[in-house]
N, C-alpha and C positions, 0 to 999 in steps of 0.2 A: 504494500500500500504506500502511496505517496501523495502528499497534499501539495499542489502547485504553489510556488512562492510568488507567482506573478499576479498582480492585482486583477488583470483582465480575466483570470481563470477562477474567480471567486465562486462561480457557479458550481465548480467541482465539489463533490461530496467531501466533507471533513473526514479526517482520519478515523474518528469514532464511527461515523456512518458507514465508511467503507468496510470497516471490520465487521459491523453488523450484517452488511450485505454479503460479505464473504462467508459468514457462518450460515446464512440462509442457503447459499450455494452448496455448502458442505452437507447440510441436512437434506436438500433436494436430491443430491446425487448419492446420499448415504456413504459418504467418505469417512475414513478413519480420522481421529483428531489431528490437528495441525502439529507438525514437527517443530515448527518455529513460526512466529509472526513478526514481520518486519514493518516498521512504520517510520517514515522520515519525510521532512518537508523541504529537503535540499533540491535544487533545480536538477532536472534530468537532461538538460540540453547538451551538457558536455560529458564525454565518456570517462569512466574511472574516477569520478569525483564523489561517489556516494559510498559511504562506509557500509551501510546495511545491504546494499545491492551486492557488494563484493563478498560479504558474509554469506548471502544466499547462494551465490555462484559456487562458493567453496563447498557448501552442503550438497549442491547438485552434483558436482564433480566427485565428491566422496561417496555418492550413492545413497545418502541418507534422505534425499528428497528426489522424487521422480514426477511430481506434479506441482503446479502453481495455481493458486486461486487469487484472483484480483478483480477489481471492479471493471476496469477497461485496460486494453493493452498499453495505452499511453501512460498508465500509471506505472508501468514497468520501465519504459524507456522512451525518450524523445530524441534519441540520436541513433543513426543507422549502425554505428559500431556495436553498441550494446544490443540493439534490436536484432542485428545480424547474428550475434552470439546465441540469443534465445531461439531464433529460427533454426540455426545449425543444431543446437541441442535437441530441439523437437524433431527435426527431420531425420536425425541419426538415431533416434529412439532413446537417447539418454533421458529426455523428458517424455513421459507418457501422455501428458495432457497439460494444456493451459486453459483454465476455465474462467470465463467472465460472466457477467450477469445476463448476457444475451447470446453467448456463443461458446462452444467448446472446440478448441483446436487440437487435432490429433496428428501423429507422425505421418499418417497416410494422406492427410489433406494437402491440397495445393497451397504451398506456402506463399503464393503470390498475394493472396488477400492479407496475410500478416504483414508482408513487406509494404503493401499499400498503406495499411494502418500506421505502421511505424514511420513510413515516409510522410504521411499526412501530419503526424505529430511533429516531425522534424521541420516540415515546411511551415507549420504554424509558428514555431519558434522563430524561424527566419523572418517571416512576415511581420511578426510581432516586434522583432528587433528593429526592422526598417521603420515601422510605424511609430515606435517609441522615439527613435532618433529624430525622425521628421518632426514630431510634436515638440521634442526638447529644443530643436533648432529654431522652430517657429517662436516658441516661448522666449528663447534667448534674444531673438531679434526684437521682441517686445520689451526687452530690458529686464527680464525676470529669469534668474537661474532656476533649473529644475530641482526638485527635491525639497527637503525641509528648509524653511527660511533661516537665514543666519541670525544669531542672537542679536536682539534689538529690533527684529522685524517678525511679523507673523504671517502665516499663510491665510489668505482670505477664503474661508470655507463656505462663504455664501455663494460663490461662483461654482460653475460646473468644473469637474476635474479636467485639467488641461488648459483651462482659461483662468485659473486662479492667480491673482496677483498677490503682491505683498502689501501688508499694512504696517504702520509704525507701531512698535511695542512701546507705548508711552512710559511704561514702568521701567524699562531697561535701557532704551536708546539714550536717554539723557545721562544715565550713569556711565554708559560706555563712552559717550562724548567727553565726560569729565576725566575718564582714565586717559584718553588720548591727549587732552590738554595738559594733564599732569606729566605724562611721559615726554611731551614735546618741550617742557621747560628745561629738559636735560638735567634734572636733579633727582629723578626717580629711576631706579632699576626695575626690571620686570618683577623681580622678587618682592621688592618693597611695594610695588603697585598691587600685587596679588594680596598682600597683607591688608592693604587699605581697602581693596575691593570686598573682602570677606568680613573684615571687622567693622569698618565704617559704613560702607555702601550696601552691604548685605546682598551682593549680586548673586542671583540664583539662575539656574537654567530653567527652561520651560517645562512645566509638569505635563507629562504625557501618560499614556495608559500604564506602562510598566517602568518607565524611567523618567528622570528629570525631577525638578523641584528642589534639588540640593544646591548648596553653595558651589560656585565654580572651582575648578582645579587649577593649579599653576600652569599646566599645559594649555588650558583654555585661554589664559591670559595671552600666551604667545600666539595662539591661533587668532585671537581678536586683533592683536597689534599687527600681524602680518597679512590679514585678510584685505585684499584690494576692494572688496565690496563697499567698505566705508569711505573709500576715495572715489566711488562712483563708477567702477567698472569691474568686470569679472572675466575669467578665461574659461571657455568651455570647448572641448574638442580641439584645443590648440588655437582657437580663434578668440580674439578679444571682442567683447560686447560692452556697450555702455549701459549702466543701470538706468531703469525707468526714471525719467526726469522728475516724476512726482515724488520720488523718494529722496530724503535729505542726504547730503554728503557731510560727513563729520570732519574729514580732512581733505587736502588736495593731493594731487599725485606726487608733487615734490616731497611733501611730508611723508607720504606712504613709503617712497623709496629710501628716504632718510632713516625711517624707523627700521626697515628691513636691513639696512647696512649696519645699524647699531646693534641689532639683535643677533645677527649671524655672521660669522666669519666666512661662511660659504658664499655670501653675496659680495665678498671682496675679491675681485679677480687678481690673479698673480701678476699679470701685466696691467698696471693701473691705467685705466681710462676714465675720464671724468666728463660729464656733461656740465658745461659752464655757460653762463648767460651770454658773455660777450666774445666767446671763441669764434673767430672768423670775421668779426666786425672790427677788430683792432689791427693796426699796423703802425710801423714807425714812419717817420718823415721820408726815409730812404726806401720805404716799401718792404722793410724786413718783417719777418714773421714775429708776432707777439704771442708768446706762449703763456700758459697758465700753470700756476703752482697751487695745488689744493692741499691744505693742511688739516688733519683731523687730530684733535687733541682731547684729552680727558683730564679733569681735575679729580683726583682720588679723594676718599674720605680723609686721608692724611694731609690733604691740601697740596700734594705734589702733582705737577702738571707734566704730562708726557704724551707722545704720539702713540695712540693705542692700536693702530692697525697692525695686525700680525701678532699682537700680544694677548696673553690670557691673564696675566697678573701685573700688579703695580710694581715697577722696578725699584720703588723706594721701600714700601712696607711689605711687599710680597703678597698682598691680599688679592684673591681672585676677582676679576672684574665683574663676573656675573653675580658675585655675592656682595658687592658694594651697596651700602645703604643710601648714600646721597651722591651718586656720580654726577658730574657736570660735563656734558659733551660740548665741544667747541669745534667749529669748522670755519676756515678762512680761505679765501681765494685771492691770489695775487697774479698780476700780469706783468711780463717783463720781456725785454728785447732778447730773443734767443740767440741771435748772431753775436751780440756783444758778450753774452755769457759764455758762449763756446770759445770766443777769442780771448777770454779772460780780461775783457775791458771793463771799465767802471760802468755800471748801469744802475738804474733805479727801478723799483716796481711800483705799481699802483693797485690798490685794493679794489675788489669788486664793489665794496660799500661806497668808496669814493666815486667810482665811475657812475654808479646808480644815482648818487646825490647830485652830481654835476648834470646828468641827463634830466633829472626831475626839475632842477633849477632852470635848465634851458627850456624845458617844456612849459613850466609855469610862466616864464617870462615871455616866450615867443609863440607857443602853440597850444594855448588853453582857451577854449571857447566856452562861454556859458551855454546852457541849453537854449535859451532865448536867441542868442546870437547865432548858434548853429542852425536853428529853425529858420531864422531870417535869411541866413546865408543860402540855405538850400532853396528857399523861395526865390531869391534873386537869381540863383544859378538856373532854376527852371525857367524863369522869365527870359533870361539871356538865351537859353537854348531855344525857346519858342520863337524869340525874335530872330535868331539866326536861321531857324527853319523857314520862317516867313520870307526873310530876305533871300534865302536860297531858292524858294519857289518863284519869287518875283524875278530873280536873275535868270532862272531857267526859262521862264516864259518870254522874257525879253530876248534871250539868245535865240529862241525858236522863231520869234517874229523877225529879228534881224537876219537870221539865216534865210527866211522866206524872201525878204526884200533883196538880199544879196543875189540869190539864185534868179530872181525875176529880172534884175538889172543886167546880170550876165547874159541871160537869154535874149534880152533886148539888144545888147551889143552884138551878139552873134547874128541876129536878124539883120541889123544895120550893115554888118560886114558882108553878109551874103547878098544883100540888095545893093552893095557897092555904094552905100550912103557914106561910109567912112573907109579910109585906107587901112592896110595892115598895120602900119605904124601907129595910126590914131587908135586902132583897136587895142594894141598892146599897151599904149600909154593910158587909155581910159580904164583898162582892166587892172593895171598896176595901182591906179588911184583908188579903184573900187576895193581892191584887196586890202589896202592900207586902212581905208575908211571902216571896213567891217572886221578887221582883225581883232580876235578876242584872246586875251591873255588868261589862261586857265589859272584859277587861284591855287596857291601852294597848299597841298594837303599833307599833313604829318602822319596820317594813318592812326592817330591816337584818339581814342574816345575820351575827349577832354571832359565831357559832361559826367561820365561815370567816375573818372579819376578825381574830379573836383569834389564830388559828393563823398567819395571814399576818404579824401583828405579831411573834409569837414567832420566826418564821423570819428576819425582818429583824434581830432582835437578835443573831443568831449571825453574820451576815455584814456587818452595817452598818459596823463600824470598818474591816474589811479592804477593803471596796469604796471607802470614802472615802479611804483611804490609797493603794491601789494599783489601783483599778478604772479602766476607760476613762472618757472624758468622758460617753458615753451611759449607761454603767452607773451613774455617779454621779447623773446627772439622773433616771434611772428610780427610783432608791431615794429621792431627795428627793421625787419625785412620790408615791410610796407612803406616805411619812411625812406628806405634806400640808404640807411645810415652807414657812414664810414667814420670810424673814430681813429684819430691820429694821436699817438703818444710819443713825445720827444724826450722822455725822461723828466720833464718838468711840467709841461702844460698838456692838457687833453683838449684837442680840437674836435669839434663836431661838424661833420659835413653830411648833408642829406641829398636826396633826389632833387633834381633841378626845380621841379614844381614846388617842393616843400621850401627850398631856399627862396624861391620867388615869392611865395606866400609870406614868409617871415620878413622879407624885404618890404613887401607891400604893407604889411601890418605896422612895421616900424615907421614907415613913411607916413601912414595915416595917423599914427599916435603923435608924431612930431608936429603935424599940421593941425591936429584937433585935440586939444587938451582933454576933453571929456571922453574921448574914444578909448575904451579899454575892453577888449573882447571877453576876458574872463569874468568881468563884473557887469557885463552888459545885461540889462533887463528891459522888460517891456516899458517900464516907467521912464528909463533913460532914453529909450527909443522915441517915445512920444515927445519928450522934451527936446531932443535933438532935431526931430522932424519939424517942430514948431520954429526952431531957430534956423532951419534950413541947412543944418550941418550934416545930417545923416546921408542924404542922397549922394553926395560926391565920394563918400568914404569907400563903400564897397566896390564900385567900379574901378577905383584906383588899385585895390587889392587884386581884383580879377584880371586887370590888364597886366599886372606883374606876373600872375600865375600862368596866364596863357602865353605870355611873351617868352 
């Protein structure tokens, strides 16, 4: 007897019911008592994985058992390897009979029907596997991992199975967020965090039918800290999926990878490679490569500071890092001229913190728009685009009309030449004058969609400073790419150069500020706009900026 472990097979009789049915079969056929009864719930889709099936086969080969009673053949096997063994034992006479609730199989019977039944069971498993994987992939694309919800979330059982989303576990998610915040202060080890979680926060697992409801274990703390789900993504089948946007993120990706690095030496590669914010955006005045130096340090309970990568114990007091009560993790990134360092020349470095500060100051001074100013800018850009389109239509219509006149006059000259009203020389002279009169110089086109580019730049001005101050590493790199930024470090001064359109905008803004004292994009509001419009100051300001941007 075997009870299927797959949820889709819940209609199958329970082990107890199967045993009762087997006894009825014994009574009906007046068989002797069972030599042994085997019951298990382990899946039969893989061969040689079931303990009790193996025991049954030993009894058959020893001669102690010559018949099998079961509810259905698929209770014996759902793979062709074990099904084939049973067919072989029956066809060779080692087994005298296999009895089910609706049929008895004898050695003289055609084994084709048995093979079909075992094959159907095997195919059912294959089809089920495909369907389950398809359902899991669909659910993952919806932003929900399959299976039991991660601690801090709950499975929504009000929905049908397969469509169940996750809900926030209000009792636990706030507690888990507090644990992350404590760990990211760099003053708590995982061990100390565990003690706080059980003594102060009383964090427990979800109570289920037979398990759960108890305080979390130390290993669960590590699982929580390493789980990417709290950073808003998960990996399933080797593919990354984004968590459902309706579910909260407790940390960002940078923090997730930082936590993993702190917790496990396995995440520290032997060849050190680092993702840093400004790698690839920095160069020297001579065009030399500016490299980065990333330092990871730890302040021990004994107040000794040391580089902890590759170490398991404090070199001063000898205490194991994993057992520290109040460790403080530090990381610093510096950028320097690689060529000068290799040539053993004097060089200076600049910290990532300082670069960020200078970029934030630059953005605050030159490229920060208030929401009102950004909205007004987009409105003006749209008006300018519409005006350009209207001008373009008018110009095109005029060109068509001029071309018609030109062709008509050329035709008239040809008629006059044919009728000898004018000489060949007069014809060529008149035609030359006509060509000059209707010559059209095609406007230069850059092939750049200035309208989309200008709107993109305006969008950047609203979020630029915030991203540079608080964004993730990747968000900062993305926005630097959109700005077309090139940073020049000459060992003393950091110079900031952007895409031509950005530099033109900055130039236009500075020009507008110098000409109009009240003009300040980051403090611009509807009230200021009304006041400037009354004074006739506003109208000339933005065209001046646009002319710089488009120039």
